[in-house]
C-alpha positions in Angstrom: -35.2 64.5 -47.1 -37.4 63.2 -44.3 -39.1 66.6 -43.8 -40.1 66.8 -47.4 -41.7 63.3 -47.3 -44.0 64.0 -44.3 -46.0 66.9 -45.9 -46.3 64.8 -49.1 -47.6 61.8 -47.1 -50.2 64.1 -45.4 -51.3 65.5 -48.8 -51.6 62.0 -50.2 -53.7 61.0 -47.2 -56.0 64.0 -47.6 -56.5 63.2 -51.3 -57.4 59.6 -50.5 -59.9 60.7 -47.9 -61.5 63.1 -50.3 -61.7 60.4 -53.0 -63.3 57.9 -50.5 -66.0 60.3 -49.4 -69.2 60.4 -51.5 -71.1 63.6 -51.8 -74.2 64.7 -53.8 -71.9 66.4 -56.3 -69.8 63.3 -56.9 -72.9 61.1 -57.2 -74.5 63.6 -59.7 -71.3 63.5 -61.7 -71.3 59.7 -61.7 -75.0 59.6 -62.9 -75.8 62.8 -64.9 -78.7 61.0 -66.8 -80.6 60.3 -63.5 -80.0 63.9 -62.4 -81.3 65.3 -65.7 -84.6 63.4 -65.3 -85.4 65.4 -62.2 -87.5 68.6 -62.1 -85.6 71.8 -61.4 -87.0 71.9 -57.8 -85.8 68.3 -57.2 -82.4 69.1 -58.7 -81.9 72.0 -56.3 -82.7 69.8 -53.3 -80.5 67.0 -54.5 -77.6 69.3 -54.9 -78.1 70.4 -51.2 -78.3 66.7 -50.1 -82.0 67.0 -49.3 -85.1 65.0 -50.5 -88.8 65.5 -50.5 -92.0 63.6 -50.8 -92.7 62.1 -54.3 -89.0 61.9 -55.1 -88.0 58.8 -57.1 -85.5 56.4 -55.5 -82.8 57.4 -57.9 -83.1 61.0 -56.7 -82.8 59.9 -53.1 -79.7 57.8 -54.0 -78.1 60.9 -55.6 -78.9 63.2 -52.6 -78.1 60.8 -49.8 -76.2 57.9 -51.2 -76.9 54.2 -50.6 -78.9 53.2 -47.5 -77.1 51.4 -44.7 -80.0 48.9 -44.5 -83.2 48.2 -46.4 -86.4 46.5 -45.2 -89.8 45.8 -46.7 -93.1 46.2 -45.0 -96.3 44.7 -46.4 -99.7 46.1 -45.4 -103.1 46.6 -46.9 -101.6 49.2 -49.4 -99.0 46.7 -50.6 -95.2 46.7 -50.2 -93.4 49.6 -48.8 -89.6 49.6 -49.1 -87.8 51.4 -46.3 -84.3 52.7 -46.5 -82.5 53.1 -43.2 -79.6 55.5 -42.7 -77.9 54.5 -39.4 -75.9 56.0 -36.6 -73.8 54.2 -34.0 -73.7 55.4 -30.4 -72.3 54.5 -27.1 -73.1 56.2 -23.8 -75.1 58.8 -25.6 -72.2 59.9 -27.9 -72.2 59.3 -31.7 -69.4 57.0 -32.7 -70.1 56.9 -36.4 -72.8 57.7 -38.9 -73.2 55.2 -41.7 -72.7 51.5 -41.9 -69.3 51.1 -43.5 -66.0 52.9 -43.2 -63.5 52.8 -46.1 -60.0 51.9 -45.3 -56.8 50.2 -46.3 -57.2 46.6 -47.5 -53.7 45.3 -46.9 -52.4 42.3 -45.0 -55.3 40.1 -43.8 -57.9 42.2 -45.7 -56.4 41.9 -49.1 -54.4 44.4 -51.2 -54.7 48.1 -51.8 -57.1 50.9 -50.9 -60.9 51.1 -51.2 -62.2 48.2 -49.1 -65.1 48.6 -46.7 -65.4 47.2 -43.2 -68.0 47.6 -40.5 -67.0 50.4 -38.2 -67.3 49.9 -34.5 -68.4 46.4 -35.1 -67.4 45.1 -31.7 -67.5 48.3 -29.7 -68.8 47.6 -26.1 -72.3 48.9 -25.4 -72.8 50.1 -28.9 -76.3 50.9 -30.0 -77.4 51.2 -33.7 -80.4 53.3 -34.6 -82.0 55.0 -37.5 -80.7 58.5 -38.0 -83.5 58.8 -40.6 -85.7 56.6 -42.7 -87.1 57.0 -46.2 -90.2 55.0 -47.2 -91.1 54.2 -50.8 -94.3 53.0 -52.3 -94.3 52.4 -56.0 -90.7 53.7 -56.1 -91.7 57.2 -54.9 -91.0 58.7 -51.4 -94.1 58.5 -49.3 -92.6 59.2 -45.8 -89.4 60.6 -44.3 -88.7 60.1 -40.6 -85.8 62.2 -39.2 -84.2 62.0 -35.7 -85.3 65.0 -33.5 -82.1 66.9 -32.7 -83.5 68.5 -29.5 
């Protein structure tokens, strides 16, 4: 009886992990109206999890998900909204990409699955930096800054 329970528990864990992960496909399925408003070229990029200049903010959200942090810069052109997508590192190694990690909300955190908690919140010598940034002016992408992988 025990041996049949272990694979079932592993299968349930895999299912919960898949449900907790967000992808362009799952975000498109959740908001088909926003996806339908995009041009065919934009739809192709969003499906691949990519964005381009001139994209509306809803297309960026479909392709990349919610930003980890948002800031606003004001200059002579007006306000620019900046979406930051973060990475956490220690000693040159990536610990985690993204701001929150889904997990079990039991005991002190509450009840059931689906809560979010800051990952590596108190990790010693942790650094947080932008993996990439997306800048919006008048709700359209005007600049994309990516981390150089070299």
